[in-house]
N, C-alpha and C positions, 0 to 999 in steps of 0.2 A: 109116696112122694120120695123121689131122690135128688141128689146133687143141688143144682142151683135152684130148681123149683122149690125144694124144703127150705133153702136158705133165704130164697125171696119171701116165703110165708113167714118165716122167723122175723124178718126185717119189718116186713109189713105190721106185723103183731106189735113189735117194739115201738116202732113210729106212731102206731094207733094209740098207744099206752102214753107217749110223750106229747100226743097232740092236744091233751087237754090242760088248760093253764094251771090249774092247781096242783096236778100230779107233776107237771113239770116244775113247778115251783117248790114242790116238796123234795123233789131228787136234786135240784141245783142247790137247795140248802143244806143238801149232805154232802156236797162236793168236798167241803173243808174239813168234814170229818162227822162222827157220830152226834145225834141230837136226841133229847128227851121227846116224847109226845107233847109234853107242855111247850117246850120250845118251838117245835114245829107248829103248833096251834097259834102261836104268839107270832112267829114269823109269816105263816100263811094267811092269818086272819080269817081262820074258819072254825067251826064248831068241832068239838070232841069227836061228835058222832060223824061228821062229814069226814074228818081225818081219818078217823077209823076204817071206814069204807075205803078210802084211797089207800092207805097202807096196806090194808088187806089185800087189796087187787095187785099192789105192786111186789108184795110178798109172794103172792100165788104165783105171780109170773117169774119169780127169781131175781127180781131187780135191787131189793133191799131184804135185810135180815135184820131181826131184832135179838136182843138180850135184856133180861130183867135181873136188875140189881135191887133188891130192897122193894121199895114201892114205885122204883122208876122203872121205865122201858125204854131203851136205848135203841135207835134204828141208824142203821149204815147202808151205804150201797153195797150190794153183794156181788155185783157182777162188773168186773174191771172194764169190760167194753162199755158198759153204761157210763161208768166214771169217765173214761176217755172221751165220749161222745158229748157228755154234758160240758165238759171242760172246754172242747172245741166250740160248742154253742156259746158258753160263757166268753170266751176269748173273741169271737167273732162276732157276737149279736148283743153281748150286754156291756162291754166296755163302754165307758163314757156315759152310761145311762142315767137319766136324772133320778 
């Protein structure tokens, strides 16, 4: 695959990952900066095992990165394009949300 065909595949993969509400919530939770696994569990209201699966998929796709400090694992958005996209979504779809 070359050029625009390859890029369209990359964009489709990205949008597919963002199409799951919990993955989107995880990523949106990271817009403001790094969070621990515990913080993400609390914000997203999902089990640690579910969160772990979502984070593994996002990490494998290069959307998030992790670092371990002592007993805590911190996650951040690793792709600035994802950060920009999520910021746009937040500004245009989430403002004034109840």
